[in-house]
C-alpha positions as CSV (number, residue, x, y, z in Angstrom):
1,X,24.8,-6.5,-5.6
2,X,21.0,-5.5,-5.9
3,X,19.5,-2.3,-6.1
4,X,16.5,-1.1,-3.7
5,X,13.5,-2.1,-5.4
6,X,11.6,1.4,-5.5
7,X,14.5,2.3,-7.6
8,X,14.6,-0.7,-9.5
9,X,10.6,0.0,-10.3
10,X,11.2,3.8,-11.3
11,X,14.3,2.9,-13.4
12,X,12.4,0.3,-15.4
13,X,9.3,2.8,-15.8
14,X,11.7,5.3,-17.3
15,X,13.5,3.3,-19.3
16,X,10.2,1.9,-20.8
17,X,9.3,5.6,-21.5
18,X,12.1,6.6,-22.7
19,X,12.1,3.6,-25.3
20,X,8.2,4.4,-26.0
21,X,8.7,8.0,-26.5
22,X,11.8,7.4,-28.6
23,X,9.4,5.0,-31.2
24,X,7.2,8.1,-31.3
25,X,9.4,10.7,-31.5
26,X,7.6,12.5,-29.1
27,X,10.5,15.3,-27.9
28,X,8.8,16.2,-24.4
29,X,8.2,13.1,-23.3
30,X,11.8,12.0,-24.5
31,X,13.1,14.5,-22.2
32,X,11.0,14.0,-19.4
33,X,12.0,10.3,-19.5
34,X,15.8,11.2,-19.6
35,X,15.5,13.6,-16.7
36,X,13.6,10.7,-14.5
37,X,16.7,8.3,-15.7
38,X,19.5,10.4,-14.6
39,X,17.8,11.2,-11.3
40,X,17.4,7.5,-10.8
41,X,20.9,6.8,-11.8
42,X,22.1,9.6,-9.6
43,X,20.2,8.1,-6.5
44,X,21.5,4.5,-7.1
45,X,25.5,5.7,-7.1
46,X,27.3,2.4,-6.5
47,X,24.6,0.9,-5.2
48,X,23.6,-0.2,-8.9
49,X,25.7,-3.2,-10.3
50,X,28.5,-2.3,-12.3
51,X,27.1,-3.9,-15.7
52,X,23.8,-1.7,-15.0
53,X,26.1,1.3,-14.2
54,X,28.1,1.0,-17.4
55,X,25.1,0.8,-19.6
56,X,23.2,3.8,-17.9
57,X,26.6,6.1,-18.3
58,X,27.0,5.2,-22.0
59,X,23.2,5.8,-22.6
60,X,22.7,1.9,-23.7
61,X,19.0,2.4,-22.6
62,X,17.8,-0.8,-24.4
63,X,20.4,-2.8,-22.7
64,X,20.1,-1.4,-19.3
65,X,16.4,-2.0,-19.4
66,X,17.2,-5.8,-20.7
67,X,19.6,-6.3,-17.8
68,X,16.7,-5.2,-15.1
69,X,14.2,-7.7,-17.1
70,X,16.9,-10.3,-16.9
71,X,19.5,-10.1,-14.7
72,X,22.0,-10.5,-17.4
73,X,24.3,-8.4,-19.5
74,X,24.7,-8.8,-23.1
75,X,27.8,-10.7,-22.4
76,X,26.3,-13.4,-20.0
77,X,23.7,-14.5,-22.9
78,X,24.8,-17.1,-25.6
79,X,25.6,-15.8,-29.5
80,X,22.2,-17.8,-30.0
81,X,20.0,-16.2,-27.6
82,X,19.8,-18.5,-24.8
C-alpha cells in the first residue's frame, strides 16, 4: 500500500522539521511540526501502510521518518543493520 506522493512529501518534511526542532528545543517549531504531522496523518487515514500508521499513532517519529526513507520497518532490518 502506498501513499499519495504529495502526502508523503508533506509528512517527510514535517517529520524532518520536527526532528530538527527537537534537537534545538525550539518549542514553537516543535508545535508547528506536530500540527502538520497530525494533519497529514488524518488526511492519510487508511491509505498509509499499517506500520507507518503504527509509528505515527505512537509518536515514534524517527521510526516513521526511517520508514518513509527506506520503505522498511524496524523489524524488517537485520540486527547488524544490513
